[in-house]
All heavy atoms as a GROMACS GRO file, in nm:
protein
  503
    1MET      N    1   0.086  -0.119   0.000
    1MET     CA    2  -0.001   0.000   0.000
    1MET      C    3   0.089   0.123   0.000
    1MET      O    4   0.177   0.138   0.084
    1MET     CB    5  -0.090  -0.001   0.123
    1MET     CG    6  -0.193   0.108   0.122
    1MET     SD    7  -0.306   0.097   0.258
    1MET     CE    8  -0.225   0.206   0.372
    2ASP      N    9   0.067   0.212  -0.094
    2ASP     CA   10   0.147   0.334  -0.103
    2ASP      C   11   0.059   0.455  -0.074
    2ASP      O   12  -0.063   0.450  -0.082
    2ASP     CB   13   0.212   0.346  -0.242
    2ASP     CG   14   0.107   0.344  -0.353
    2ASP    OD1   15   0.011   0.266  -0.344
    2ASP    OD2   16   0.125   0.420  -0.446
    3PHE      N   17   0.126   0.564  -0.039
    3PHE     CA   18   0.056   0.687  -0.006
    3PHE      C   19   0.008   0.753  -0.134
    3PHE      O   20   0.088   0.780  -0.224
    3PHE     CB   21   0.151   0.778   0.072
    3PHE     CG   22   0.082   0.898   0.129
    3PHE    CD1   23  -0.012   0.885   0.227
    3PHE    CD2   24   0.115   1.024   0.084
    3PHE    CE1   25  -0.075   0.996   0.281
    3PHE    CE2   26   0.054   1.136   0.135
    3PHE     CZ   27  -0.041   1.121   0.235
    4ASN      N   28  -0.120   0.781  -0.145
    4ASN     CA   29  -0.180   0.834  -0.267
    4ASN      C   30  -0.203   0.984  -0.254
    4ASN      O   31  -0.305   1.027  -0.204
    4ASN     CB   32  -0.309   0.761  -0.295
    4ASN     CG   33  -0.357   0.777  -0.436
    4ASN    OD1   34  -0.301   0.857  -0.511
    4ASN    ND2   35  -0.459   0.706  -0.472
    5VAL      N   36  -0.105   1.062  -0.305
    5VAL     CA   37  -0.118   1.207  -0.299
    5VAL      C   38  -0.222   1.256  -0.396
    5VAL      O   39  -0.291   1.357  -0.366
    5VAL     CB   40   0.021   1.271  -0.331
    5VAL    CG1   41   0.010   1.421  -0.334
    5VAL    CG2   42   0.124   1.226  -0.228
    6ASN      N   43  -0.242   1.187  -0.507
    6ASN     CA   44  -0.344   1.228  -0.604
    6ASN      C   45  -0.482   1.228  -0.543
    6ASN      O   46  -0.564   1.315  -0.575
    6ASN     CB   47  -0.341   1.137  -0.727
    6ASN     CG   48  -0.216   1.159  -0.810
    6ASN    OD1   49  -0.159   1.266  -0.812
    6ASN    ND2   50  -0.174   1.053  -0.877
    7LEU      N   51  -0.510   1.133  -0.455
    7LEU     CA   52  -0.641   1.128  -0.390
    7LEU      C   53  -0.661   1.251  -0.300
    7LEU      O   54  -0.770   1.310  -0.299
    7LEU     CB   55  -0.653   1.000  -0.307
    7LEU     CG   56  -0.785   0.980  -0.232
    7LEU    CD1   57  -0.900   0.968  -0.334
    7LEU    CD2   58  -0.779   0.857  -0.145
    8ILE      N   59  -0.557   1.291  -0.227
    8ILE     CA   60  -0.567   1.410  -0.142
    8ILE      C   61  -0.591   1.534  -0.225
    8ILE      O   62  -0.673   1.619  -0.190
    8ILE     CB   63  -0.442   1.423  -0.054
    8ILE    CG1   64  -0.434   1.303   0.042
    8ILE    CG2   65  -0.439   1.555   0.021
    8ILE    CD1   66  -0.307   1.296   0.121
    9ILE      N   67  -0.518   1.546  -0.336
    9ILE     CA   68  -0.537   1.664  -0.424
    9ILE      C   69  -0.677   1.664  -0.483
    9ILE      O   70  -0.741   1.769  -0.491
    9ILE     CB   71  -0.429   1.663  -0.534
    9ILE    CG1   72  -0.292   1.687  -0.469
    9ILE    CG2   73  -0.460   1.768  -0.639
    9ILE    CD1   74  -0.175   1.668  -0.562
   10LYS      N   75  -0.728   1.547  -0.521
   10LYS     CA   76  -0.863   1.537  -0.578
   10LYS      C   77  -0.968   1.577  -0.474
   10LYS      O   78  -1.061   1.654  -0.505
   10LYS     CB   79  -0.889   1.393  -0.626
   10LYS     CG   80  -1.018   1.376  -0.699
   10LYS     CD   81  -1.048   1.229  -0.733
   10LYS     CE   82  -0.940   1.173  -0.823
   10LYS     NZ   83  -0.972   1.032  -0.863
   11ILE      N   84  -0.952   1.529  -0.353
   11ILE     CA   85  -1.048   1.562  -0.246
   11ILE      C   86  -1.044   1.713  -0.216
   11ILE      O   87  -1.149   1.776  -0.198
   11ILE     CB   88  -1.020   1.479  -0.118
   11ILE    CG1   89  -1.054   1.332  -0.145
   11ILE    CG2   90  -1.096   1.532   0.000
   11ILE    CD1   91  -1.008   1.239  -0.035
   12THR      N   92  -0.924   1.768  -0.214
   12THR     CA   93  -0.910   1.911  -0.186
   12THR      C   94  -0.976   1.994  -0.298
   12THR      O   95  -1.046   2.092  -0.270
   12THR     CB   96  -0.762   1.949  -0.175
   12THR    OG1   97  -0.702   1.871  -0.074
   12THR    CG2   98  -0.744   2.095  -0.142
   13GLY      N   99  -0.952   1.954  -0.421
   13GLY     CA  100  -1.014   2.027  -0.533
   13GLY      C  101  -1.165   2.021  -0.533
   13GLY      O  102  -1.232   2.122  -0.552
   14ILE      N  103  -1.217   1.902  -0.507
   14ILE     CA  104  -1.364   1.886  -0.499
   14ILE      C  105  -1.419   1.969  -0.385
   14ILE      O  106  -1.521   2.036  -0.398
   14ILE     CB  107  -1.402   1.738  -0.486
   14ILE    CG1  108  -1.366   1.663  -0.613
   14ILE    CG2  109  -1.551   1.723  -0.451
   14ILE    CD1  110  -1.378   1.512  -0.600
   15GLY      N  111  -1.350   1.967  -0.271
   15GLY     CA  112  -1.394   2.045  -0.155
   15GLY      C  113  -1.397   2.194  -0.184
   15GLY      O  114  -1.492   2.265  -0.145
   16LEU      N  115  -1.294   2.244  -0.252
   16LEU     CA  116  -1.289   2.387  -0.285
   16LEU      C  117  -1.401   2.424  -0.383
   16LEU      O  118  -1.468   2.527  -0.365
   16LEU     CB  119  -1.154   2.423  -0.344
   16LEU     CG  120  -1.038   2.435  -0.248
   16LEU    CD1  121  -0.907   2.453  -0.321
   16LEU    CD2  122  -1.063   2.551  -0.153
   17ILE      N  123  -1.421   2.342  -0.484
   17ILE     CA  124  -1.526   2.370  -0.582
   17ILE      C  125  -1.663   2.369  -0.518
   17ILE      O  126  -1.747   2.458  -0.541
   17ILE     CB  127  -1.518   2.270  -0.700
   17ILE    CG1  128  -1.392   2.296  -0.782
   17ILE    CG2  129  -1.644   2.279  -0.787
   17ILE    CD1  130  -1.361   2.186  -0.882
   18VAL      N  131  -1.688   2.270  -0.431
   18VAL     CA  132  -1.815   2.263  -0.362
   18VAL      C  133  -1.834   2.380  -0.268
   18VAL      O  134  -1.944   2.438  -0.263
   18VAL     CB  135  -1.826   2.127  -0.287
   18VAL    CG1  136  -1.943   2.130  -0.189
   18VAL    CG2  137  -1.840   2.013  -0.383
   19ALA      N  138  -1.730   2.419  -0.198
   19ALA     CA  139  -1.742   2.532  -0.106
   19ALA      C  140  -1.771   2.662  -0.180
   19ALA      O  141  -1.857   2.740  -0.139
   19ALA     CB  142  -1.614   2.548  -0.024
   20ILE      N  143  -1.702   2.684  -0.291
   20ILE     CA  144  -1.727   2.806  -0.369
   20ILE      C  145  -1.866   2.807  -0.428
   20ILE      O  146  -1.939   2.908  -0.421
   20ILE     CB  147  -1.616   2.820  -0.479
   20ILE    CG1  148  -1.483   2.852  -0.413
   20ILE    CG2  149  -1.656   2.931  -0.577
   20ILE    CD1  150  -1.366   2.841  -0.509
   21ALA      N  151  -1.908   2.694  -0.488
   21ALA     CA  152  -2.040   2.686  -0.547
   21ALA      C  153  -2.148   2.702  -0.440
   21ALA      O  154  -2.248   2.771  -0.464
   21ALA     CB  155  -2.058   2.552  -0.619
   22SER      N  156  -2.128   2.642  -0.326
   22SER     CA  157  -2.225   2.654  -0.218
   22SER      C  158  -2.237   2.798  -0.171
   22SER      O  159  -2.348   2.847  -0.146
   22SER     CB  160  -2.184   2.562  -0.103
   22SER     OG  161  -2.273   2.573   0.004
   23ASP      N  162  -2.124   2.864  -0.157
   23ASP     CA  163  -2.126   3.004  -0.111
   23ASP      C  164  -2.195   3.094  -0.213
   23ASP      O  165  -2.275   3.181  -0.175
   23ASP     CB  166  -1.983   3.054  -0.085
   23ASP     CG  167  -1.980   3.188  -0.019
   23ASP    OD1  168  -2.054   3.206   0.080
   23ASP    OD2  169  -1.905   3.276  -0.065
   24ILE      N  170  -2.167   3.072  -0.341
   24ILE     CA  171  -2.233   3.151  -0.444
   24ILE      C  172  -2.384   3.130  -0.441
   24ILE      O  173  -2.463   3.226  -0.451
   24ILE     CB  174  -2.176   3.118  -0.584
   24ILE    CG1  175  -2.032   3.169  -0.594
   24ILE    CG2  176  -2.261   3.173  -0.695
   24ILE    CD1  177  -1.957   3.122  -0.717
   25LEU      N  178  -2.426   3.006  -0.427
   25LEU     CA  179  -2.569   2.977  -0.424
   25LEU      C  180  -2.636   3.034  -0.300
   25LEU      O  181  -2.751   3.080  -0.306
   25LEU     CB  182  -2.592   2.827  -0.434
   25LEU     CG  183  -2.564   2.766  -0.571
   25LEU    CD1  184  -2.563   2.615  -0.564
   25LEU    CD2  185  -2.664   2.815  -0.673
   26LYS      N  186  -2.566   3.031  -0.185
   26LYS     CA  187  -2.624   3.089  -0.063
   26LYS      C  188  -2.642   3.240  -0.077
   26LYS      O  189  -2.741   3.296  -0.034
   26LYS     CB  190  -2.537   3.057   0.056
   26LYS     CG  191  -2.556   2.917   0.109
   26LYS     CD  192  -2.471   2.893   0.231
   26LYS     CE  193  -2.487   2.749   0.275
   26LYS     NZ  194  -2.398   2.718   0.390
   27ARG      N  195  -2.542   3.305  -0.140
   27ARG     CA  196  -2.553   3.450  -0.160
   27ARG      C  197  -2.667   3.486  -0.257
   27ARG      O  198  -2.721   3.594  -0.252
   27ARG     CB  199  -2.421   3.507  -0.208
   27ARG     CG  200  -2.316   3.503  -0.100
   27ARG     CD  201  -2.183   3.550  -0.155
   27ARG     NE  202  -2.076   3.523  -0.060
   27ARG     CZ  203  -2.019   3.617   0.016
   27ARG    NH1  204  -2.059   3.742   0.004
   27ARG    NH2  205  -1.924   3.585   0.100
   28ALA      N  206  -2.697   3.394  -0.348
   28ALA     CA  207  -2.807   3.416  -0.443
   28ALA      C  208  -2.941   3.369  -0.386
   28ALA      O  209  -3.039   3.360  -0.458
   28ALA     CB  210  -2.778   3.340  -0.572
   29GLU      N  211  -2.940   3.337  -0.254
   29GLU     CA  212  -3.060   3.291  -0.182
   29GLU      C  213  -3.118   3.165  -0.243
   29GLU      O  214  -3.241   3.151  -0.257
   29GLU     CB  215  -3.163   3.403  -0.176
   29GLU     CG  216  -3.114   3.525  -0.099
   29GLU     CD  217  -3.214   3.637  -0.093
   29GLU    OE1  218  -3.324   3.624  -0.152
   29GLU    OE2  219  -3.181   3.739  -0.029
   30LYS      N  220  -3.031   3.073  -0.280
   30LYS     CA  221  -3.071   2.942  -0.332
   30LYS      C  222  -3.018   2.834  -0.237
   30LYS      O  223  -2.939   2.748  -0.275
   30LYS     CB  224  -3.014   2.920  -0.472
   30LYS     CG  225  -3.051   3.025  -0.571
   30LYS     CD  226  -3.189   3.002  -0.623
   30LYS     CE  227  -3.216   3.100  -0.736
   30LYS     NZ  228  -3.350   3.093  -0.785
   31GLU      N  229  -3.061   2.840  -0.111
   31GLU     CA  230  -3.008   2.752  -0.009
   31GLU      C  231  -3.034   2.605  -0.040
   31GLU      O  232  -2.951   2.517  -0.008
   31GLU     CB  233  -3.067   2.786   0.128
   31GLU     CG  234  -3.008   2.910   0.193
   31GLU     CD  235  -3.074   3.038   0.146
   31GLU    OE1  236  -3.181   3.029   0.080
   31GLU    OE2  237  -3.022   3.145   0.174
   32GLU      N  238  -3.147   2.574  -0.102
   32GLU     CA  239  -3.179   2.434  -0.131
   32GLU      C  240  -3.082   2.376  -0.234
   32GLU      O  241  -3.040   2.261  -0.223
   32GLU     CB  242  -3.324   2.416  -0.178
   32GLU     CG  243  -3.361   2.493  -0.304
   32GLU     CD  244  -3.401   2.639  -0.281
   32GLU    OE1  245  -3.404   2.683  -0.166
   32GLU    OE2  246  -3.429   2.707  -0.380
   33TYR      N  247  -3.043   2.457  -0.332
   33TYR     CA  248  -2.943   2.410  -0.430
   33TYR      C  249  -2.805   2.399  -0.368
   33TYR      O  250  -2.725   2.313  -0.403
   33TYR     CB  251  -2.940   2.502  -0.552
   33TYR     CG  252  -3.066   2.497  -0.633
   33TYR    CD1  253  -3.141   2.610  -0.654
   33TYR    CD2  254  -3.110   2.378  -0.689
   33TYR    CE1  255  -3.258   2.607  -0.728
   33TYR    CE2  256  -3.226   2.371  -0.763
   33TYR     CZ  257  -3.299   2.487  -0.782
   33TYR     OH  258  -3.415   2.481  -0.856
   34SER      N  259  -2.777   2.489  -0.276
   34SER     CA  260  -2.650   2.486  -0.203
   34SER      C  261  -2.639   2.355  -0.125
   34SER      O  262  -2.533   2.291  -0.124
   34SER     CB  263  -2.641   2.605  -0.111
   34SER     OG  264  -2.529   2.596  -0.028
   35LEU      N  265  -2.747   2.317  -0.060
   35LEU     CA  266  -2.746   2.191   0.015
   35LEU      C  267  -2.728   2.072  -0.077
   35LEU      O  268  -2.652   1.978  -0.048
   35LEU     CB  269  -2.877   2.178   0.092
   35LEU     CG  270  -2.892   2.050   0.175
   35LEU    CD1  271  -2.787   2.043   0.285
   35LEU    CD2  272  -3.032   2.041   0.233
   36LEU      N  273  -2.793   2.073  -0.194
   36LEU     CA  274  -2.779   1.964  -0.290
   36LEU      C  275  -2.635   1.953  -0.342
   36LEU      O  276  -2.583   1.843  -0.356
   36LEU     CB  277  -2.878   1.980  -0.405
   36LEU     CG  278  -3.024   1.957  -0.372
   36LEU    CD1  279  -3.111   1.991  -0.492
   36LEU    CD2  280  -3.045   1.814  -0.329
   37ILE      N  281  -2.572   2.067  -0.369
   37ILE     CA  282  -2.434   2.067  -0.415
   37ILE      C  283  -2.342   2.011  -0.306
   37ILE      O  284  -2.253   1.932  -0.334
   37ILE     CB  285  -2.389   2.210  -0.453
   37ILE    CG1  286  -2.461   2.256  -0.578
   37ILE    CG2  287  -2.239   2.219  -0.471
   37ILE    CD1  288  -2.418   2.187  -0.705
   38THR      N  289  -2.366   2.049  -0.184
   38THR     CA  290  -2.286   2.001  -0.072
   38THR      C  291  -2.301   1.850  -0.054
   38THR      O  292  -2.202   1.778  -0.038
   38THR     CB  293  -2.325   2.073   0.058
   38THR    OG1  294  -2.311   2.213   0.039
   38THR    CG2  295  -2.238   2.029   0.175
   39ILE      N  296  -2.422   1.800  -0.061
   39ILE     CA  297  -2.446   1.656  -0.049
   39ILE      C  298  -2.383   1.580  -0.166
   39ILE      O  299  -2.320   1.476  -0.147
   39ILE     CB  300  -2.598   1.628  -0.038
   39ILE    CG1  301  -2.651   1.679   0.095
   39ILE    CG2  302  -2.625   1.478  -0.051
   39ILE    CD1  303  -2.800   1.676   0.108
   40ALA      N  304  -2.395   1.634  -0.286
   40ALA     CA  305  -2.334   1.569  -0.402
   40ALA      C  306  -2.182   1.563  -0.388
   40ALA      O  307  -2.118   1.462  -0.419
   40ALA     CB  308  -2.372   1.642  -0.530
   41GLY      N  309  -2.122   1.671  -0.342
   41GLY     CA  310  -1.977   1.674  -0.319
   41GLY      C  311  -1.935   1.572  -0.214
   41GLY      O  312  -1.834   1.502  -0.229
   42LEU      N  313  -2.013   1.562  -0.109
   42LEU     CA  314  -1.986   1.461  -0.004
   42LEU      C  315  -1.993   1.319  -0.060
   42LEU      O  316  -1.906   1.236  -0.031
   42LEU     CB  317  -2.084   1.479   0.110
   42LEU     CG  318  -2.065   1.386   0.229
   42LEU    CD1  319  -1.933   1.413   0.299
   42LEU    CD2  320  -2.180   1.402   0.326
   43ILE      N  321  -2.092   1.292  -0.143
   43ILE     CA  322  -2.106   1.160  -0.203
   43ILE      C  323  -1.988   1.129  -0.293
   43ILE      O  324  -1.932   1.016  -0.291
   43ILE     CB  325  -2.240   1.149  -0.279
   43ILE    CG1  326  -2.355   1.148  -0.182
   43ILE    CG2  327  -2.243   1.025  -0.369
   43ILE    CD1  328  -2.494   1.160  -0.244
   44VAL      N  329  -1.943   1.226  -0.371
   44VAL     CA  330  -1.828   1.203  -0.460
   44VAL      C  331  -1.702   1.175  -0.378
   44VAL      O  332  -1.624   1.084  -0.411
   44VAL     CB  333  -1.807   1.326  -0.552
   44VAL    CG1  334  -1.675   1.318  -0.625
   44VAL    CG2  335  -1.922   1.338  -0.652
   45ILE      N  336  -1.682   1.251  -0.272
   45ILE     CA  337  -1.563   1.231  -0.189
   45ILE      C  338  -1.568   1.095  -0.119
   45ILE      O  339  -1.466   1.024  -0.114
   45ILE     CB  340  -1.546   1.347  -0.089
   45ILE    CG1  341  -1.506   1.474  -0.164
   45ILE    CG2  342  -1.442   1.315   0.018
   45ILE    CD1  343  -1.504   1.598  -0.082
   46VAL      N  344  -1.683   1.059  -0.064
   46VAL     CA  345  -1.694   0.929   0.002
   46VAL      C  346  -1.672   0.816  -0.098
   46VAL      O  347  -1.603   0.717  -0.064
   46VAL     CB  348  -1.831   0.917   0.073
   46VAL    CG1  349  -1.856   0.774   0.117
   46VAL    CG2  350  -1.834   1.010   0.193
   47SER      N  351  -1.724   0.830  -0.219
   47SER     CA  352  -1.704   0.724  -0.316
   47SER      C  353  -1.556   0.714  -0.360
   47SER      O  354  -1.512   0.607  -0.403
   47SER     CB  355  -1.791   0.749  -0.439
   47SER     OG  356  -1.753   0.861  -0.510
   48ALA      N  357  -1.481   0.820  -0.347
   48ALA     CA  358  -1.338   0.814  -0.378
   48ALA      C  359  -1.259   0.755  -0.261
   48ALA      O  360  -1.154   0.692  -0.282
   48ALA     CB  361  -1.286   0.955  -0.408
   49ILE      N  362  -1.307   0.769  -0.138
   49ILE     CA  363  -1.234   0.723  -0.021
   49ILE      C  364  -1.264   0.574   0.009
   49ILE      O  365  -1.177   0.504   0.062
   49ILE     CB  366  -1.270   0.809   0.102
   49ILE    CG1  367  -1.215   0.949   0.083
   49ILE    CG2  368  -1.218   0.750   0.230
   49ILE    CD1  369  -1.252   1.045   0.192
   50VAL      N  370  -1.381   0.525  -0.025
   50VAL     CA  371  -1.422   0.389   0.010
   50VAL      C  372  -1.322   0.283  -0.035
   50VAL      O  373  -1.285   0.196   0.043
   50VAL     CB  374  -1.565   0.360  -0.040
   50VAL    CG1  375  -1.597   0.211  -0.035
   50VAL    CG2  376  -1.666   0.436   0.044
   51PRO      N  377  -1.272   0.287  -0.160
   51PRO     CA  378  -1.174   0.184  -0.200
   51PRO      C  379  -1.047   0.187  -0.115
   51PRO      O  380  -0.990   0.081  -0.085
   51PRO     CB  381  -1.142   0.217  -0.345
   51PRO     CG  382  -1.260   0.293  -0.392
   51PRO     CD  383  -1.312   0.370  -0.276
   52GLU      N  384  -1.005   0.307  -0.073
   52GLU     CA  385  -0.884   0.317   0.010
   52GLU      C  386  -0.911   0.257   0.148
   52GLU      O  387  -0.825   0.188   0.204
   52GLU     CB  388  -0.842   0.462   0.023
   52GLU     CG  389  -0.803   0.526  -0.107
   52GLU     CD  390  -0.683   0.460  -0.174
   52GLU    OE1  391  -0.590   0.419  -0.104
   52GLU    OE2  392  -0.685   0.452  -0.296
   53VAL      N  393  -1.029   0.280   0.203
   53VAL     CA  394  -1.063   0.223   0.335
   53VAL      C  395  -1.069   0.073   0.326
   53VAL      O  396  -1.024   0.000   0.416
   53VAL     CB  397  -1.197   0.282   0.385
   53VAL    CG1  398  -1.244   0.211   0.510
   53VAL    CG2  399  -1.184   0.431   0.410
   54ILE      N  400  -1.125   0.020   0.219
   54ILE     CA  401  -1.131  -0.125   0.200
   54ILE      C  402  -0.990  -0.185   0.194
   54ILE      O  403  -0.962  -0.288   0.254
   54ILE     CB  404  -1.213  -0.161   0.073
   54ILE    CG1  405  -1.360  -0.128   0.097
   54ILE    CG2  406  -1.194  -0.307   0.035
   54ILE    CD1  407  -1.446  -0.138  -0.026
   55ASP      N  408  -0.899  -0.114   0.123
   55ASP     CA  409  -0.760  -0.160   0.116
   55ASP      C  410  -0.695  -0.163   0.254
   55ASP      O  411  -0.622  -0.255   0.290
   55ASP     CB  412  -0.677  -0.073   0.023
   55ASP     CG  413  -0.712  -0.094  -0.123
   55ASP    OD1  414  -0.777  -0.197  -0.155
   55ASP    OD2  415  -0.676  -0.008  -0.205
   56ILE      N  416  -0.720  -0.060   0.335
   56ILE     CA  417  -0.664  -0.054   0.469
   56ILE      C  418  -0.719  -0.167   0.557
   56ILE      O  419  -0.645  -0.233   0.629
   56ILE     CB  420  -0.692   0.083   0.535
   56ILE    CG1  421  -0.611   0.191   0.465
   56ILE    CG2  422  -0.660   0.081   0.684
   56ILE    CD1  423  -0.646   0.331   0.506
   57LEU      N  424  -0.850  -0.194   0.548
   57LEU     CA  425  -0.910  -0.302   0.625
   57LEU      C  426  -0.854  -0.437   0.583
   57LEU      O  427  -0.829  -0.526   0.666
   57LEU     CB  428  -1.061  -0.298   0.613
   57LEU     CG  429  -1.130  -0.180   0.680
   57LEU    CD1  430  -1.277  -0.181   0.652
   57LEU    CD2  431  -1.101  -0.175   0.829
   58ASP      N  432  -0.835  -0.458   0.452
   58ASP     CA  433  -0.773  -0.582   0.404
   58ASP      C  434  -0.632  -0.596   0.456
   58ASP      O  435  -0.589  -0.708   0.493
   58ASP     CB  436  -0.774  -0.587   0.253
   58ASP     CG  437  -0.912  -0.612   0.194
   58ASP    OD1  438  -0.999  -0.662   0.269
   58ASP    OD2  439  -0.931  -0.584   0.074
   59LEU      N  440  -0.556  -0.487   0.460
   59LEU     CA  441  -0.419  -0.492   0.513
   59LEU      C  442  -0.421  -0.528   0.660
   59LEU      O  443  -0.339  -0.611   0.705
   59LEU     CB  444  -0.354  -0.356   0.491
   59LEU     CG  445  -0.210  -0.343   0.541
   59LEU    CD1  446  -0.118  -0.430   0.455
   59LEU    CD2  447  -0.167  -0.198   0.534
   60ILE      N  448  -0.513  -0.474   0.736
   60ILE     CA  449  -0.524  -0.505   0.880
   60ILE      C  450  -0.562  -0.649   0.899
   60ILE      O  451  -0.505  -0.720   0.982
   60ILE     CB  452  -0.622  -0.411   0.948
   60ILE    CG1  453  -0.567  -0.269   0.952
   60ILE    CG2  454  -0.654  -0.458   1.089
   60ILE    CD1  455  -0.666  -0.163   0.996
   61ARG      N  456  -0.658  -0.697   0.821
   61ARG     CA  457  -0.699  -0.838   0.829
   61ARG      C  458  -0.583  -0.931   0.798
   61ARG      O  459  -0.561  -1.032   0.865
   61ARG     CB  460  -0.812  -0.866   0.731
   61ARG     CG  461  -0.948  -0.852   0.793
   61ARG     CD  462  -1.056  -0.906   0.702
   61ARG     NE  463  -1.159  -0.806   0.703
   61ARG     CZ  464  -1.207  -0.744   0.596
   61ARG    NH1  465  -1.166  -0.773   0.478
   61ARG    NH2  466  -1.301  -0.652   0.609
   62HIS      N  467  -0.507  -0.898   0.695
   62HIS     CA  468  -0.392  -0.978   0.658
   62HIS      C  469  -0.284  -0.978   0.765
   62HIS      O  470  -0.219  -1.078   0.792
   62HIS     CB  471  -0.336  -0.930   0.522
   62HIS     CG  472  -0.220  -1.010   0.474
   62HIS    ND1  473  -0.232  -1.140   0.432
   62HIS    CD2  474  -0.089  -0.978   0.462
   62HIS    CE1  475  -0.114  -1.185   0.397
   62HIS    NE2  476  -0.025  -1.087   0.415
   63ALA      N  477  -0.263  -0.860   0.828
   63ALA     CA  478  -0.160  -0.845   0.929
   63ALA      C  479  -0.192  -0.927   1.053
   63ALA      O  480  -0.103  -0.986   1.116
   63ALA     CB  481  -0.143  -0.701   0.968
   64PHE      N  482  -0.319  -0.938   1.088
   64PHE     CA  483  -0.359  -1.014   1.205
   64PHE      C  484  -0.402  -1.156   1.172
   64PHE      O  485  -0.442  -1.230   1.260
   64PHE     CB  486  -0.471  -0.940   1.281
   64PHE     CG  487  -0.422  -0.817   1.349
   64PHE    CD1  488  -0.462  -0.690   1.305
   64PHE    CD2  489  -0.339  -0.824   1.460
   64PHE    CE1  490  -0.417  -0.576   1.367
   64PHE    CE2  491  -0.295  -0.710   1.522
   64PHE     CZ  492  -0.334  -0.587   1.478
   65GLY      N  493  -0.399  -1.189   1.047
   65GLY     CA  494  -0.433  -1.326   1.005
   65GLY      C  495  -0.578  -1.361   1.021
   65GLY      O  496  -0.612  -1.478   1.046
   66VAL      N  497  -0.666  -1.267   1.005
   66VAL     CA  498  -0.809  -1.293   1.023
   66VAL      C  499  -0.870  -1.332   0.888
   66VAL      O  500  -0.843  -1.288   0.785
   66VAL     CB  501  -0.881  -1.167   1.078
   66VAL    CG1  502  -1.029  -1.191   1.085
   66VAL    CG2  503  -0.825  -1.134   1.213
   0.00000   0.00000   0.00000
């Protein structure tokens, strides 16, 4: 298992885009769209992290022989 810097950069970029879009929508009094953008960003980030978490859990299982 190697350290994946690209994943961190991707998460940071998505977070910045979501934060900016959310702020713009809140200032335009479109709070419901802002919430949808935030939830969509969260789903994208979680879907990017899940494979890494699975790899870590497999590594732990292998290390303890479970």
